[in-house]
Every structure is written in structure tokens, then in C-alpha cells.
C-alpha positions in Angstrom: 0.0 0.0 0.0 2.8 2.4 -1.0 1.0 3.8 -4.0 -0.5 7.2 -4.3 -1.3 7.5 -0.6 -1.2 11.0 0.7 -0.5 10.0 4.3 -3.3 12.0 5.9 -4.5 9.1 8.0 -6.7 9.5 11.1 -6.4 7.9 14.5 -9.2 5.5 13.7 -7.5 4.0 10.7 -6.4 0.4 10.8 -2.8 -0.4 9.8 -2.2 -3.8 8.3 1.0 -5.5 7.2 3.5 -3.1 5.8 0.9 -0.4 5.4 3.1 2.7 5.9 4.5 5.4 3.8 8.3 5.4 3.2 9.4 6.0 -0.4 12.4 4.0 -1.5 14.2 7.2 -2.3 14.2 8.2 1.4 15.9 5.0 2.7 19.3 3.5 2.4 20.2 1.0 -0.2 21.1 -1.6 2.5 17.7 -1.2 3.9 16.0 -1.6 0.5 18.0 -4.8 0.0 16.9 -6.1 3.4 13.2 -5.4 2.6 13.6 -7.2 -0.7 14.8 -10.4 1.0 12.0 -10.2 3.6 9.1 -12.7 3.2 6.2 -13.7 5.3 8.0 -16.9 6.4 11.0 -14.9 7.5 8.9 -13.7 10.4 9.5 -17.0 12.1 13.0 -15.6 13.0 11.5 -12.8 14.9 11.1 -13.3 18.6 8.3 -10.8 18.7 6.4 -12.7 16.0 6.8 -16.0 18.0 5.5 -14.2 21.2 2.5 -12.8 19.4 1.5 -16.2 17.9 2.2 -18.0 21.2 0.1 -15.7 23.3 -2.8 -15.7 20.8 -2.8 -19.5 20.7 -2.6 -19.8 24.5 -5.7 -17.6 24.8 -7.5 -19.6 22.1 -6.6 -22.9 23.7 -7.8 -21.7 27.1 -11.1 -20.7 25.5 -11.7 -24.0 23.8 -10.7 -26.0 26.9 -13.2 -24.0 28.9 -15.9 -24.6 26.4 -15.3 -28.4 26.4 -14.9 -28.5 30.2 -18.0 -26.5 31.0 -20.2 -28.1 28.4 -23.3 -29.4 30.2 -24.9 -31.4 27.4 -23.2 -34.6 28.5 -24.5 -34.2 32.1 -28.0 -33.5 30.8 -28.0 -36.7 28.7 -26.5 -38.7 31.5 -29.2 -37.5 33.9 -31.9 -38.4 31.4 -30.4 -41.9 30.9 -30.1 -42.4 34.6 -33.7 -41.6 35.1 -34.7 -44.0 32.4 -32.5 -46.8 33.8 -34.1 -46.3 37.3 -37.6 -46.7 35.8 -36.6 -49.7 33.8 -34.9 -51.6 36.6 -37.8 -50.9 39.0 -40.2 -52.2 36.3 -38.2 -55.4 35.9 -38.2 -55.8 39.7 -42.0 -55.3 39.7 -42.3 -58.1 37.1 -40.5 -60.5 39.4 -42.5 -59.3 42.4 -45.8 -59.9 40.5 -45.0 -63.5 40.0 -44.2 -64.3 43.6 -46.8 -66.3 45.5 -48.4 -64.5 48.4 -47.3 -65.8 51.8 -45.3 -68.7 50.5 -41.5 -68.9 51.0 -39.5 -68.2 47.8 -35.9 -69.0 47.0 -34.5 -67.3 43.9 -31.4 -69.5 43.9 -33.4 -72.8 43.7 -36.3 -71.3 41.7 -38.8 -72.2 44.5 -41.9 -70.1 43.9 -40.8 -68.5 40.7 -39.6 -69.7 37.3 -36.5 -67.6 36.8 -35.7 -68.7 33.3 -39.2 -68.2 32.0 -39.4 -64.7 33.6 -36.1 -63.6 32.1 -37.1 -64.9 28.7 -40.3 -62.9 28.7 -38.5 -59.6 29.3 -37.6 -57.6 26.1 -34.4 -55.6 26.3 -32.5 -53.4 23.8 -29.3 -54.4 22.3 -26.3 -54.0 24.6 -28.4 -54.2 27.8 -27.5 -56.9 30.3 -29.9 -58.0 33.0 -28.6 -60.0 36.0 -30.4 -61.3 39.0 -28.7 -62.0 42.3 -30.1 -63.6 45.5 -29.5 -62.3 49.0 -26.1 -63.9 49.1 -25.0 -62.0 46.0 -25.0 -65.2 44.0 -25.9 -64.9 40.3 -29.2 -66.8 39.7 -30.1 -65.6 36.2 -29.0 -63.3 33.4 -30.1 -62.3 29.9 -29.1 -59.8 27.2 -31.2 -57.6 25.0 -31.7 -58.2 21.3 -34.0 -55.4 20.2 -32.7 -52.3 18.3 -32.4 -49.1 20.4 -34.7 -46.4 18.8 -33.0 -43.7 20.9 -29.6 -44.4 19.4 -31.0 -44.3 15.8 -32.8 -41.0 16.6 -29.6 -39.4 17.9 -27.5 -40.5 15.1 -29.5 -40.1 11.9 -26.3 -40.2 9.7 -22.8 -41.3 10.0 -20.9 -38.1 10.6 -17.1 -38.2 10.6 -15.4 -37.5 13.9 -11.8 -37.8 12.9 -10.5 -35.3 15.4 -12.4 -36.7 18.4 -11.6 -40.2 17.4 -7.9 -39.4 17.2 -7.9 -37.7 20.6 -9.8 -40.6 22.1 -7.4 -43.1 20.7 -4.5 -41.1 21.9 -6.0 -40.8 25.4 -6.7 -44.5 25.5 -3.1 -45.3 24.5 -1.8 -43.1 27.2 -4.2 -44.5 29.8 -3.4 -48.1 28.7 0.3 -47.4 29.1 -0.2 -46.4 32.7 -2.7 -49.1 33.5 -0.2 -51.7 32.3 1.7 -51.1 35.5 -1.3 -51.4 37.8 -1.5 -54.6 39.8 -5.3 -55.0 40.0 -6.6 -57.2 37.1 -9.6 -56.2 35.1 -12.9 -57.6 36.6 -15.7 -59.2 34.7 -19.3 -57.9 34.8 -20.5 -60.3 37.5 -17.7 -59.4 39.8 -18.0 -55.7 39.3 -21.7 -55.8 40.0 -21.2 -57.9 43.1 -18.7 -55.4 44.5 -21.1 -52.6 43.8 -23.9 -54.3 45.6 -21.8 -55.0 48.6 -20.8 -51.3 48.8 -24.4 -50.0 48.6 -27.7 -50.4 50.5 -29.5 -53.5 49.0 -32.9 -52.2 50.1 -32.7 -49.1 47.8 -32.9 -48.5 44.1 -29.7 -46.8 42.9 -27.9 -46.0 39.6 -24.2 -45.7 39.0 -22.2 -44.6 36.0 -18.7 -45.3 35.0 -16.4 -46.5 32.2 -17.3 -49.8 30.5 -14.8 -52.4 29.2 -14.7 -50.6 25.8 -13.9 -47.3 27.4 -17.3 -45.7 26.8 -19.7 -44.5 29.5 -21.8 -47.3 31.1 -24.8 -47.1 33.5 -25.6 -49.7 36.1 -28.9 -49.8 38.0 -29.9 -51.9 41.0 -33.4 -52.5 42.4 -34.4 -55.0 45.2 -36.9 -57.8 44.7 -39.3 -57.7 47.7 -41.9 -60.1 49.1 -43.6 -57.9 51.4 -40.9 -56.4 53.6 -38.4 -59.1 52.9 -35.7 -58.6 50.2 -35.3 -61.8 48.2 -32.7 -60.5 45.7 -31.4 -57.8 43.5 -32.0 -57.0 39.9 -29.0 -55.4 38.1 -29.2 -53.8 34.7 -26.1 -52.8 32.8 -26.5 -50.6 29.7 -23.8 -48.8 27.7 -24.7 -45.2 26.8 -23.4 -45.2 23.3 -25.9 -42.6 22.2 -24.5 -40.2 24.8 -20.9 -40.9 23.7 -22.0 -40.4 20.0 -23.8 -37.2 20.7 -21.0 -35.8 22.9 -18.4 -36.9 20.3 -20.3 -35.1 17.5 -20.6 -31.9 19.5 -17.0 -32.1 20.5 -16.0 -32.7 16.9 -17.8 -29.5 15.8 -16.0 -27.5 18.6 -12.7 -29.0 17.6 -13.3 -28.3 13.9 -14.0 -24.6 14.8 -10.9 -24.7 17.0 -8.8 -25.8 14.0 -10.3 -23.1 11.8 -9.8 -20.5 14.5 -6.2 -21.6 15.0 -5.4 -21.2 11.3 -7.1 -17.8 11.3 -5.4 -16.8 14.5 -2.0 -17.7 13.1 -2.7 -15.9 9.9 -3.8 -12.7 11.7 -0.9 -13.0 14.1 1.5 -13.1 11.2 -0.2 -10.0 9.7 -0.1 -8.3 13.1 3.5 -9.3 13.6 4.4 -7.9 10.1 2.7 -4.7 11.1 4.8 -4.4 14.2 8.0 -6.4 13.5 8.8 -5.2 10.0 8.7 -1.5 10.7 10.7 -2.0 13.9 13.2 -4.1 12.0 13.5 -1.2 9.5 14.2 1.3 12.3 16.7 -1.1 13.9 18.4 -1.8 10.6 18.7 1.9 9.9 20.3 2.5 13.3 22.7 -0.5 12.8 23.7 0.9 9.3 24.6 4.2 11.0 26.5 2.3 13.7 28.5 0.3 11.2 29.3 3.4 9.1 30.6 5.0 12.3 32.8 2.0 13.0 34.2 2.0 9.5 34.6 5.8 9.5 32.4 6.0 6.5 30.6 9.2 7.4 30.2 10.7 3.9 26.5 10.1 3.9 23.9 10.9 6.5 21.8 8.3 8.2 18.2 8.2 7.0 15.6 6.9 9.4 12.5 5.4 7.5 9.6 7.8 7.5 6.8 5.9 9.2 5.0 9.0 10.5 2.0 8.2 8.3 1.1 5.3 10.7 -1.5 6.4 13.3 0.1 4.4 16.1 3.0 4.3 18.5 5.4 3.1 15.7 4.6 6.2 13.7 5.4 8.3 16.9 8.6 6.3 17.4 9.7 6.9 13.8 9.0 10.6 14.1 10.9 10.8 17.4 13.9 9.0 15.9 13.9 11.2 12.8 13.6 14.3 15.0 16.5 13.0 17.2 18.7 12.3 14.3 17.9 15.6 12.7 18.7 17.3 16.1 22.0 15.4 16.3 23.0 16.5 12.7 21.9 20.1 13.6 24.2 19.9 16.6 27.0 18.6 14.5 26.5 21.3 11.9 26.4 23.9 14.7 29.6 22.6 16.1 31.2 22.6 12.7 30.0 26.2 12.2 31.2 27.1 15.6 34.7 25.7 14.9 34.7 27.6 11.6 33.7 30.8 13.4 36.4 30.2 16.1 39.0 29.7 13.4 37.9 32.9 11.6 37.8 35.0 14.8 41.2 33.7 15.9 42.8 34.4 12.5 42.0 38.1 12.7 44.1 38.9 15.9 46.8 36.4 14.7 47.0 38.3 11.4 47.3 41.5 13.3 50.0 40.0 15.5 51.9 38.6 12.6 51.8 42.0 10.8 52.9 43.9 14.0 55.7 41.5 14.7 57.0 41.7 11.1 56.9 45.5 11.3 58.6 45.6 14.7 61.7 44.0 13.1 62.2 46.7 10.5 61.2 49.9 12.4 63.9 52.1 13.8 62.0 54.8 15.6 61.2 54.2 19.3 57.7 55.8 19.1 56.8 53.4 16.2 58.1 50.4 18.3 56.0 51.5 21.3 52.9 51.8 19.1 53.5 48.4 17.6 54.0 46.9 21.1 50.7 48.4 22.2 49.0 46.8 19.2 50.6 43.4 20.1 49.5 43.8 23.7 46.0 44.6 22.6 45.8 41.6 20.3 47.1 39.3 23.0 44.5 40.5 25.4 41.9 40.1 22.6 43.1 36.5 22.0 43.0 35.7 25.7 39.5 37.1 26.1 38.4 35.3 22.9 39.8 31.9 24.1 38.2 32.3 27.5 34.8 33.1 26.0 35.1 30.2 23.6 36.0 27.8 26.4 33.0 29.0 28.4 30.7 28.7 25.4 31.9 25.2 24.6 31.3 23.9 28.2 28.0 25.6 28.5 25.8 22.7 27.1 27.3 20.0 29.4 27.2 22.3 32.4 23.5 23.2 31.9 22.7 19.4 31.8 24.9 18.4 34.8 24.0 21.2 37.2 20.9 20.7 39.5 18.2 23.3 39.4 17.1 25.0 42.6 14.4 27.4 43.6 15.6 31.0 44.4 14.4 34.5 44.6 14.9 36.1 41.2 14.4 39.7 42.5 17.0 39.3 45.2 19.5 38.1 42.8 18.9 40.9 40.3 18.9 43.4 43.2 22.4 42.3 44.3 23.7 42.5 40.7 22.3 46.0 40.1 23.7 47.2 43.4 27.2 46.2 42.3 27.1 47.0 38.6 25.2 50.3 39.3 28.3 51.7 41.0 30.4 51.1 37.9 27.8 52.8 35.7 27.6 55.8 38.0 31.4 56.2 37.9 31.0 56.8 34.1 28.3 59.4 34.7 25.4 57.1 33.8 22.2 57.2 35.7 21.3 53.7 36.9 17.6 53.1 37.9 16.3 49.9 39.5 12.5 49.2 39.6 11.7 45.9 41.2 8.5 44.7 42.9 8.5 44.3 46.6 6.9 40.8 46.6 9.5 38.1 46.0 9.3 36.1 42.7 10.5 32.5 43.1 11.7 30.6 40.1 13.4 27.2 39.6 16.7 27.2 37.7 20.5 27.7 37.8 21.0 30.9 39.7 24.7 31.4 38.7 23.8 31.0 35.0 20.9 33.4 35.0 23.0 35.8 36.9 25.5 35.6 34.1 22.7 36.6 31.7 21.8 39.7 33.5 25.5 40.6 34.0 26.0 40.4 30.3 22.9 42.5 29.5 23.8 45.2 32.1 27.5 45.4 31.2 26.5 45.5 27.5 24.2 48.5 28.2 26.9 50.2 30.2 29.5 49.8 27.4 27.1 51.6 24.9 26.2 54.4 27.2 28.1 57.6 27.7 28.1 60.4 30.3 24.5 61.7 30.7 22.8 58.5 29.6 20.5 56.3 31.7 20.0 52.6 32.3 16.8 51.2 33.8 16.4 47.6 35.1 12.8 46.6 36.0 10.8 43.4 36.4 7.1 42.6 36.3 5.2 39.3 36.8 2.7 38.4 34.1 0.5 35.3 35.0 2.9 32.3 34.8 5.9 34.3 33.5 8.2 37.0 34.8 9.6 39.7 32.5 13.0 41.3 33.3 13.8 44.3 31.1 17.2 46.1 30.7 16.9 49.3 28.8 19.2 52.2 28.1 19.3 55.6 26.4 22.3 54.7 24.3 22.5 54.8 20.5 20.1 51.9 20.0 20.5 48.9 17.7 20.8 49.1 13.9 17.7 47.6 12.3 19.8 45.2 10.3 21.5 44.0 13.5 18.3 43.1 15.5 18.1 39.7 13.8 21.9 39.0 14.2 22.7 40.4 17.6 22.3 37.0 19.3 24.5 35.1 16.9 27.9 33.9 17.9 30.8 36.2 17.3 28.6 39.0 16.0 29.6 42.4 17.5 28.6 45.9 16.5 30.7 48.3 18.5 32.3 51.7 18.0 35.8 51.8 16.6 37.3 52.9 19.9 35.9 49.7 21.5 37.1 47.3 18.8 38.6 44.1 20.1 37.3 44.4 23.6 34.5 41.9 23.1 34.3 38.4 21.6 30.7 38.6 20.4 29.7 35.6 22.5 28.1 37.3 25.5 24.6 37.7 24.0 24.7 34.3 22.3 25.6 32.6 25.6 22.8 34.6 27.3 20.3 33.4 24.7 21.4 29.8 25.2 21.0 30.0 29.0 17.6 31.6 28.8 16.2 29.0 26.3 17.7 26.2 28.5 15.4 27.5 31.3 12.4 27.5 29.0 12.4 31.2 28.5 12.8 33.7 25.7 15.0 36.7 25.1 14.7 39.4 22.5 16.0 42.9 21.7 14.2 46.0 20.4 14.7 49.7 20.0 12.9 52.2 22.2 10.7 54.7 20.3 7.7 56.8 21.2 4.4 55.2 20.5 3.5 57.6 17.8 7.0 57.7 16.2 7.8 56.3 12.8 9.7 53.0 12.7 12.3 54.6 10.6 13.0 57.4 13.1 16.1 57.4 15.2 15.7 55.2 18.3 15.8 56.6 21.8 17.8 53.6 23.1 17.8 49.9 23.3 15.8 47.4 25.3 16.5 43.8 26.1 13.6 41.6 27.5 14.0 38.3 29.2 10.9 36.2 29.8 11.2 33.2 32.3 8.5 30.7 33.5 7.5 30.9 37.1 
């Protein structure tokens, strides 16, 4: 989906597969080659893909297991069959009781008073049903088996439906169970012995029904009912019937659930692969781009810039991550470009006094007059001081970033700090005949920041104003709080700032000073001040002072520097 998409997706859009916008022209050749080798089956090498598929399958298996475990159809059918067995075994017992002579002694074992064989032969039973009669001593006195077809079984199974999955699971379970039963010491009991043990464990005077596993592994119901002559129990009728219709119905239902489970598993794996490709492939692209940059750095091949794939068209966290990485890389390259430009500016600024020094030293060797030598020595001294000042300011500027990060911010009273500075610097201004005015609120203004660094800002602004003022000029420092910000203003009645210099005054090494003050400033003071203020989340700007009704092209009445800091 990299066609003619415009990329203006909304938050509600669904991102599938590799549905993101990243033209091939914006990525590295190595990354394009990696994408070309990528297939759907290559996702199996992704740990993230395996986790997604595993977790989805675990959830699906738990759901299916819960459905099979909580299915109540088997219990319902079993309850119905148990009720039917109870009625049948009681009816058979009633048949025997109806043939007993009233008041005469009866022995089921010797057939005294009742013809056991004829009675059993007259009872019709369904196929699979066994009927056994025991006397009071739990001795078998008669038995028969059913021959009639079971209508319930044919009604529940109108057709022969395939149950391959259920049959396979049943065979597997029986194999496992048979393996463990091989090591059991107790031998398998016959029907007669099993019934005898059941009768000995239960109350022979009550009708009862028990269910369990038959010899073939299916469910089997066993019902017992006493044969009474008055209040005397003469024997017990036992009926054994396999519930094949229940097994068939449950197996068919389980087969449908398992078939849906297989289909759901295939669908889940497919959707998991699509989801994994949506997540894993873009993340792999981002990781590959970062690794390409790392390898280039190791090989010193830095001729080309690292390009992070543009996934910002995605309305999800991966799009945010791509945008953040691209912004971070851009910021790093901007910082590199800034450092390179700073190094170039430093070289340029240092060359000027060095050239002056070289020229003065060369002239010093050929001059003969003492006054010329003294003038050249003063030039050399001036250039040396200029170089010293320049190197010190460059050193401070180069350490500023790291120091702003390392130092801990503290809360302090901004007005108290400015008051102390103006008290000290105001004396120097007054010595030059400059009127120094301070207008600060009485209520303290507390801010969080680096007090020494902010003090450096206001020292730079005030000393800069003093350097441009002459005898008779005035400097005013005032502060006001505005909602969640505080404004500190340093203004003077000096010559003002040339209009073309307003946009360049905060750049590094820019200086606009009179000829008699040349070389006494490095041009880094205002640039450092701007960097410190912005590091505190504030703003700083410069403007000329003019009357409200004055033309913008008129001569300024002075200069004004404004510092805005968050409170």
C-alpha cells in the first residue's frame, strides 16, 4: 500500500501488514535490499512474532478448553439416561415381584416359587443391555441380554458423521491410559464381579444408579433394584447398559467444537502473522537503519547521512517512534552542523588577531624609531588581550551545554539576585556618569533554575548596556510578573541597535561596536545569554525604544533587552 497515498490518516485507521509510507528514495540501499529479502516466512526468525503467535494460541486454547470443560450437554443426557434406567430396573423388579406367591416362601437360587428362566425370557431388552439377578447372598441366579434395536440411538445418530479429530484424541488418550494401566497390579474384573462389588458397597434395600467406564472405554450405566416379598428382600435386579448414544452425541458436539478450533487456530496464526508484520517489519527497519549508522561510524564512512525510515503516516506508536527517531537524528545533525559552524567561526575569529599580531611582529623587526616600536608593542599587547579574552569566552561557550545538563536546578528569589547585581554594577555605571535606575516589585518572585547561569545573563545585559552608554545616559532595570511568567527588562538611552542587527545580535561572534571599543568583546556574550535563557524554557529578544507615535524609521531613543522566564 505504497501507491498514491497522501499520508493523511486518522487515528481510527487500521494499519495492516506493511501499510506505511516510506518511499524507497528516502531510505538506504542496504535497507531496501533487506526489505527485498524479507518474506512472510522470514517472520519466524522474529522473537516478537513468536511471542504474538504463542500468546494468541494460548488464549484460544484456554477458551476451547473452557468450552469443552463447561459443556453441560453430557451431564444432561446422562441425567436423562439415569432416570430411564431407574424406571426400567424398577419395572423389571416389579415383574419379578408380581410372579411371587403371596405368603409362600420363595428362593431365587433354587427357583422355588418362581420360574427364573421363563421370567427372564419374557423380558424384552434393547441391544447391549444386560440383566442379571442376584439372591440375597450375592450369587448370580439368572441373566439375559437384549436383542431389540435401540430407537434412541438411531434417533440421535440419523447419519454417520465423521469425527476424525475426536476419534484421534480418544485413541491417543486410551493409549496413554493403557500405558499407565499396564503397571497397575489389579486385574480387570468381569461384569459379574463388578456388580457384586457394587452391591456389597451399597444399601441393598434401595434403588440406585451408578455410572462409569465400560470395558470398551465408553460410558456405562448400572442400575440396581431390590426384589421384595412384602418387607423381605429376596434378591437384587442389576441392569447394565452402555450409553453409546451419549458418547456419540457428545463426540459429534466435541467434533464441531474442535473443527472450529482448528479453523480458529489457522485464522489466528494468519492474523498473528499480519499483526507481527505490522509491528515487527517497521521496527526491524528502524533497527536496521540504526545499525547501518553504527556500522558506518565504526568504518569511519561518514560521507552520507543516516536516514531513518519515514513511518509517521502510521496512526500508532510506531509512527510516533519513527517521528521521534527522525527528529532526534535531525537534532544530532543540527548539533554537528552547529559545532562545525562554531569551529569555523572560532578559526575565523582567531585568525584576525593572529594576522594583526603577525603583521605587527613583522613591522617591529624593521622599524627604527622608538615611538613606532612603542605603538607596535601596544598593538601586540591589545591583540594578545583580545586573543586571551576570545579563548576564555570560547571555552566557556563550549562547556555551557554540558554544564547546563549536569547542574541541578534549585528554587531561588529572582528579584533578590537581580537586586544584588544592580547594586554592584550600578556603581560602575555611576562612575561613568550614567544614571542607573532599578525598579523591582517588593513581593519576591521565586523561580526554579540555575542561579549562577541566570546571573551571568543579566550581568552580560547590564554590562553591554553600560558599554554603549556615555556620560548623561541612563540605564533602567525593571521586572514585572505576568501570569505564569516574569519579565525582566534592561533598557538604556544609548545609540540603539541598527535595524539590520536586530536579527543577528544573538548570533555567535557578532559584534557591532564603536571603533574605539574594537577588540574588547568576543561577540559571544549575547549568544551565551540566549542559550542559557532558552535552556530554562524562557525567551529573550532585543528591540529599539521609540515613542508610541514615532515612525519605525525614526532614530531610536535607546535599546531594550527583554528576558521572559517561566514561574
